[in-house]
Structures are given as structure tokens and as C-alpha cells.
N, C-alpha and C positions, 0 to 999 in steps of 0.2 A: 787784550785790553777791553774793558767793559765800557760801553757807550749807552747813553740814553737817546732813544729816537722818539721824538714827539710827533705823532701823526696828526696832521691837518687841523691845527687849532685856528680855524679861519672863521671869518664873519658868517659865512654861509651856514656853519654849524653852530654858531654862538647866538645868532639873532633869533629872538622870540618869534618874529614875523616871517622867518624863513621856513619854507616847506621842509627843509632838512635840519632845522634847529633842534639840537639835543636839549631836552629839559634838564640834563645833568651836567652840562658844560661848566656852569659856574661852580658846581661842587667839585669837579675834577681839577680845575685850574690851580687852586692853592697847593694841592698835592703834586701837580706837575712842576710848579715853581720850587717846591721843597726838593724834589728829585733833581731838578736842574742845578740847584745850589750844591747838592751833594756830589754831582758828577764833575764839578770844577772845570767847565769848558768842554767836556767830552759829550756834547749835546748836539744833535742834528734835529732841525725842525723841518717838516715837509709841508707841502701844499698840493692839493689836488687842483688841477686846472682843466678847463673844458676844451682841450686842444686835440683830442683824439680824432682820428679819421672817421668822418661821418658815413663813409661807404662800408664800414664794418658794423658790427653789432652795436657800436657806440652810437650810430645813427638812430637805431631803434631806441636806445637808452634816452637820447635827447628828445625823441618824439614823446616818450613817456614822461619826461621831466623837462618840459619846455622852459620853465622859469630859470633853469640853470644853463641854458644855451645862450650864453652871453660872451662878449669878448673877454679874453683872459685877464685884461687889465681892469675889469670891472671891480669896484671896491668890495663887492660881495666875496671875492676870492682873496682879499688881503688877509694877513694874519690879524686875529683879534688883538685889540690894544694890549691886553694883559699877557700876550704871548710874544710880543715883538722883541723883548730883550732876553729871551731864554737861551740863545746860543750866540757864540762869537763867529760861527761859521755861516756862510751864505745859506739861504733857504733852498732846500732841494725841491724843485717843482717837477711834477709828473702828471701825465694825463691818465694815470691808472690808479685803481684802488690800492693795489699792493705797491709798496715803495722799495721792496728789496730788489736790488739789481746793481749793475756796474757803477751807477752814479753814487749810490749809498756805500757800496763796499770800497769805492775809491777813498772814502773818508774813514770808514770804520775798519777796513781790512776784511778779507774774505773769511778769516777764521775768527770772526767777531763773536763776542759775547754781548748781546744787546738786551736792553730793557726797553719795552714798548709801553708808551702811554699815549693818550690822545683820543681822537674822535674819528669815527664811531667804532665802538668795540665790535659791532656786528657787521662791519663792512671793511673799512680800510685797515684797521688794526688786525682783524682776523686775516685778511688777505696778505698783509705784510708778514705776519707771524708764520703762516703756513709755508710761504715761499722761502723765508729765511731758514726755517727748520729743514725743509727739503734740500736746501743748499748746504746744510751742515752747520749752520750757526746755532749757538746756544741762545735760546730766547727765554726771557722772563717777562711775563705780563704783569704790569703794576695794576692790579685789579681795581683799586680805588682811585686810580689816576687815569682811568678810561671812562668815557661817557658813551652810552649806547643811545640808539634812537628811541628806545623805550626801556623800562626796567626789565620787561620780559625778554626783549632782544639782547640786552646786555647779559643777563643771566644765561640765556641760551648760548651766546657766543663763548662765554667763559666755560660753560659745560663742554662745548666742542673742543676748545683749546686745552682743557684739562685732560683730554683723551690722548695727548701726545707726549707724555713724559718718557724719557728724561729730556727730550729735545726742547720741549716747551714746559716751563713751570709757571705756576701762579703764585704771586706774593703780594703783600700789601706794601704800600709806600714805607711804612715804619720798618718792616722787615728788610726791605731793600736798603734803606738808609743805614740801618744798624749793621748790616753785613758789609757796608762800604767803610765803616769806621775802623781805624786801626785797633787791633786787639792787644 
């Protein structure tokens, strides 16, 4: 079965005044909503939360990005308003960039065919895609339903992801939706 996984459509990545705000978040959201409608409930939305063990390299990470070292219930980590109704399933919360793992596969199945969309192409989307492909999942990246930290980083991430066929394929929202329609 094919699932849409929407990676981290959160305030921290949507807000213009956030150090991690993607300038392309607003452009990606209409296409994410279009995909969610086409997947008819087979949608999982994830959130990154700052709950990782600070005695690991995550401690160094939060030293580098102190603005994000807040309690997990800070509104900065809430889903952006336009993303709150994308899925009938509970949000999958994780303290890691990549979201592929037992929590996600308990919903999608381990032999999943997944379409990834979300924020940011050059971090959490990339990390999720590589781990899923390594585990044997078939992954499609909705190229125009992802938002990078910059145009250059988005393009670089898509270039890297494009090096992994046939496990990872790149497609537009229109192509993904057209493929989902009965023929």
C-alpha cells in the first residue's frame, strides 16, 4: 500500500522569524494538501521535537542552535495551522532528523511504498528517504511538495536523492496524483 509521509510541517520551519524558517514553506503547502487529499487517509504527519539526549552529539547540536533548545511543548514545535488537518492518524513525534523506524512502519508496514513531502528537503526529508531506502522501502520524493532551507540546498538534496534509483524516485505532485487515479 502507498502512503504519504509529510515530514515536519511545523511552526519552527514555517515562521519567517524562525532561524529555521524555510522561505518555500508556503509554496509547498498547497501541493502537500493536494497530495493528502489524493491519499485518502493514508497520510502520516511527523514532528521533530528537541527531546534527544544532550550527552550525545545532540548536545553539540543544541549548543550550535540554542534558539531550538526549548521544551517540547513550546508552540514553536506545533504543526503549522495549515498542516493540522492533513491526517486522521496521530502525529508521529521523534527527536531525530530521519523519521523512518518502528513507529512509522507500525503504521505504513515494513514493505511500504511511501511518498515523502515536507520540510526540509536538505535535512529531515533526505534523512528519512535514505533510511527508508536502506530498509527496503520504495520511496518517491514529491519534489515540488518539499521545501528546502534555501533554493540551492533544495536542489542539492534532490540531486543526491536522484542518485538512488530505483529505490528512490523523484516526481512532481501532478505526476504522483495522476498515477494514483484509476486508469
